[in-house]
N, C-alpha and C positions, 0 to 999 in steps of 0.2 A: 712896814715891819722891818727892823734892822737885823740883818743876819750877822753871824759871827765871822769876823775876819781877823787875820793875824799877820803880823810882820815879824821877821826875825828880831829877837831881842825882847819880845813880849813874854812875860813869865808864865809858867804853867799855872801858877796860883791865879793869875788873871784869867786864864782860860777856864779854870774851874768855876770861877764866879760868874763869868759871862755865859757859860754853857747851861747853867740852870735856867736862865731866862730864855735862851734859844730853844732848849728842849721843850719847855712849856709852850712857847709860841708855835713850834712845829707840830706839837702833839695832835692838833685838830686835823692836820693834813694826812695823818697816818691811815692807811687802808685797814680793813678788817683783818687782812692777812699779814699784818706787820710782823716781821721776824720769823715767819713760818719756815722759810728756807733754812736760814742759819741755825735755828733752834732744833730742826729735825734732821740735819745732815748726819749720816752714818757711814761706816765702812772705812776705806783707806783715805782719811782726810788729814792725818797727822804727818808731820815731816814735809809739808808743802810750803815752799818759799817762792815768792815771785810768780804767782800763777798767771797763765795765759789761757784763754778759753775760746772755743769755737763749737758750733753745732754743725754736724754733717749727717744728713738723713735724720734718723730718729735718735741719734746719739750725741751727747755732749763730751767733748774731749778737753782735758786740762793738761797743760805742759808746765813744768816748773824747773827751778834750779836743781842741779845735780847735788846729791848728798853722798857721802862715802859708801853708804850701804845700798845704793840704788842698783848696783850690778850692771851699770852702763851709764850713758850720758843722756840727760834730759828725760826724766821719767814721765810716763803718760798714765793718766787716770781717766776712766770713762764712767758715764752715768746715762740712764735713760730718762731720769726725772729731776735731775739736779740735787736729789736727796741722798740716794744710795750710790756710793763710789767704790770702784775697785781698780787695782793696779793692772796695767795693760802693756808692760814692757817699757823699753826705752827707744829713743830715736837712733842713737849710735851706740856701738859697743865701746868705743874709746874716743878720746879727743882727736879730731882730724889732724893728720900729719902736718899740714901747713900751719895750723894754729899752734901746735906744740913747738914747731920750729921757730915761729915768730915770738912766742911768749913761753919760754921753757919753764917758768915758774907756775904756770897754770896747772891746776889739779882737777879741774872740771869745768863744764859749760854752765853758764849762768843765764838767768833772766830771759827766757825765750819769749818770742812774740809770734802768734799764729794768725794767718789770714788766708783768704782764697782769692786768687787773681790770675787771669790769663789761662784758665783751665788747670791750674795747679795750686796746691797748698804750699804756702811759703812760710818757713820757720826761720826767723832771725834769732841769733843767739850771741851771747857775749863771752869773750875769753879774756881773763885778766887774773890778777891775784889781789888779795885784800889790801887796800890802802895805796895801790899803785895806779898810775894812769898810763902805764905801758899796756895797752888794751886793744882789742879788736872786736868787730862785729862781723859775723859770718852769716851765710844763707844756705839753707837746705830746702829742697823741694820734693814733693811727692804728688802723683796724680790722684791718690786716694788716701784716706785715713783708715779705711776698713781693712783690717789685717787679713780678711778672707777674699778680698777683691783682686782681680788680675792687675798686675803692674804695681802691686804694693811695694813699699820700701822707699827710703829717703836717699836722695842724691845730693851730696854736698857740692855747693857752687863756689865755695871759697870766700875770700875777703870782700867786704862791702865798704867798710870805713875803719880806720885805725887811729890811735893816738900814741904819742911817744912822750918822753920826758921834756921834749922841746915844745910841746903843745900846752895850752892853758885850759884844756878840756879833757874829759875822760870818756872814751868810746865804749860805753856799756849801756845796758838797759834800753834796748831798741824797741821802738813801736812804729809800725808803718801806717800811713794814712793816705787815702786817695781823695782829692778834693773834687768839687763839682765840675771842674774843667778837665778832669781826667789826669791831673798831675799827681805823681806819687811822691810822698815825702817820708823821710825817716827821722823821727825825733829820738833823742838819746841824751845821756849825760848823767854824771854823778859827781857831786862836790866840785872842786876847782871853780871855774867860772860858770857853772850851772848847766842848764838845759839848752841843747843846740838842735838844729834841724838842717838836713841836707836833702837835695832833690835826688830821686831815684829814676832809673830808666824803667818805665812801666812794663816794658816787654820782658826784660831780663831780671828785674828786681835788684840789679846791682847799681852802683853809683852812676849818676848821670854825667855824661860827657858834655852836655849842653849847658848845665848850670852847676858850677863847682863851688858856689858860695856856701859859707857856713853861717846860718842865721842864729842869732842868740834870742832865746825866748824867756828864760827865767834865770835870775841870779839873786842869791842871798848874800848880803855883805858880811854878816856875822850872827850865828855860825854859817858856814857855806854849805851846810848839809841840805842838799836838795838832789833828788834823783827820781827815776822811775816815771817818766812822762807817759801819758796816754791821751790821745787826741781823737775827738769825735766831732761831728757836725750835727746841729739840730736847730731848726727854726731860724735859719739865717745867720747863726753864730757858729764859730769854732770854739769848742770847750777843751781846755788843756788842764788835765789833772796831773798832779805830781805828789811825791812824798817828801815831807820836810822832817828834819831832825834825824834821829839815829835808830837804825835797825840793829838786828843781830846781837842783841844783848839779853835775849830771853825776856822774862817778865819785867826787866828793867828797861826795855826798849822804849824810846820816846817818839818813834815814828808816828806821823799822822798824815792825813790826806787833804789836799786843798785843790781848788779849781779856780780858773779865771776864764774869761771869754773874750773873743775878738771877732770882728767882722772879717778881717783879713787873716789868712792862714799863717802869715809870718808875724802877726802881732800888730800892735802891742796887746797883751793879755791883761785884763783888768778884773779886779774883784767887784763886789756889789757896790762899793762906794767909789768906784772909778780909780782905785789905787793900783799901780802896776806891779805885776809879778816880777818884772825886771829889777825891782827894788825890794823884793822879799815879801811882798804882800800875797794874800791868797785867801779865798773863801773856804772855810773849813767844811769838809764833807764827812770825814771819819776822824774820830779822836777818842782815845781811851776815856777821857773825862765825860764823854757823852754816853758811855756804857753804864747803865744803872747797876749792873751786877758787879762791876769792877774786875771781871774775869779776863776780858780780852784786851791785851796791851799792844801798843804799837801797830795799829791797823794801817796797812799801806801796801804799796806796789800793786796798784789796782789794775783791773781790766774791766771794760764795760761790755756786757752781752745784751744784744737786742734779739728778742725771740717772741714772735707772734704778737707784736704790739706791746710787749712788756720789756722793760729795761731792768737789768740786774747789775750790781756792782760786786765784783769778785776780787778777793784780796787775801792776804795772809794776816794773821794776828797771833800773838804769843799767849798761850794758855797759862794763866797764873795758877790754875788748879792742876796743871800737869807739867810741872817743872819748866814752864816757859817754852814748851815745844811749839814751833810754828805750825799753824793749823789752817786749812782751807776754810774760808768763810764766804758766804754768798748772801746778799741782802737785796730786796727790791729797791729799785731806784725810782723815786717819783720826781716830779717837776712842779715848781711853784707856778702860779699864774704869770709871773714876770720872767720865767725861764731860767730858774736856778735849780740845780739838782739837790735832792734830799734823800739820804739813805734811810730806809725803814727797816 
């Protein structure tokens, strides 16, 4: 079975035609619970952009990009069942002083990434302004996510990596990954020359002093619209997800989600046909043209949640029935027999 792959320059009309056959081919693989999470989600799910998710104890936590009405920096939402969500404060009251000093034009913290390592929760976040690569990624840590637990609260650890006008990359949209050898990596990037990766110190979570290389993973020649990487390992492969095309335009957003895989964490990442993401290819996972309702536009900036033997893909999409508001969406993520992800 041939899966849907796309390279920059392929028209959306072509995507629409191809997606009909792909949807039919994948239909037999959908479980009985297809769509049950996304279709039943309630509560505080609107205004969510660039979600990151983790489970701690019996509670799921989603962190997302700051909006003007959030009353702080990096809003938090919680749920016991992935269905009903409520607001639960923010990580910071204000942009950290070091970040405001480094990037005075920044108005809020973007695109958090949440993980647990070394006995602490690690929250990476981006500082920038729209359309600029004068950017930075910072780190905050906490021993617990439970607001009632001893030691609660976030400690800002400062700068991890930055970019300036002299660089050909943009240091936003962080995602941390630990490989089978215990090495920690940070993937990041938006536009410019695409998705990059650097080594981290696994003890501190900050930039590695041992390996200062900047690895290039994805690049799109035209348009150069690629961002929001997310890296996982499964079945002997590393899977690199990313968002192509344009977000932040409400119901007119053309964002969509692709994936490639590689045996080596540093790449090359290839689609189903063996074509490289370094040249703008990618296997489609989420696309508005694959939504039969036509309601959910620009699905992207994903995170993958593994919970109790189940995988979920978590993302934002713009609601065409509600003024294009970015909304939290969660779907089951299945895997084909030959190891490719399928969103249900």
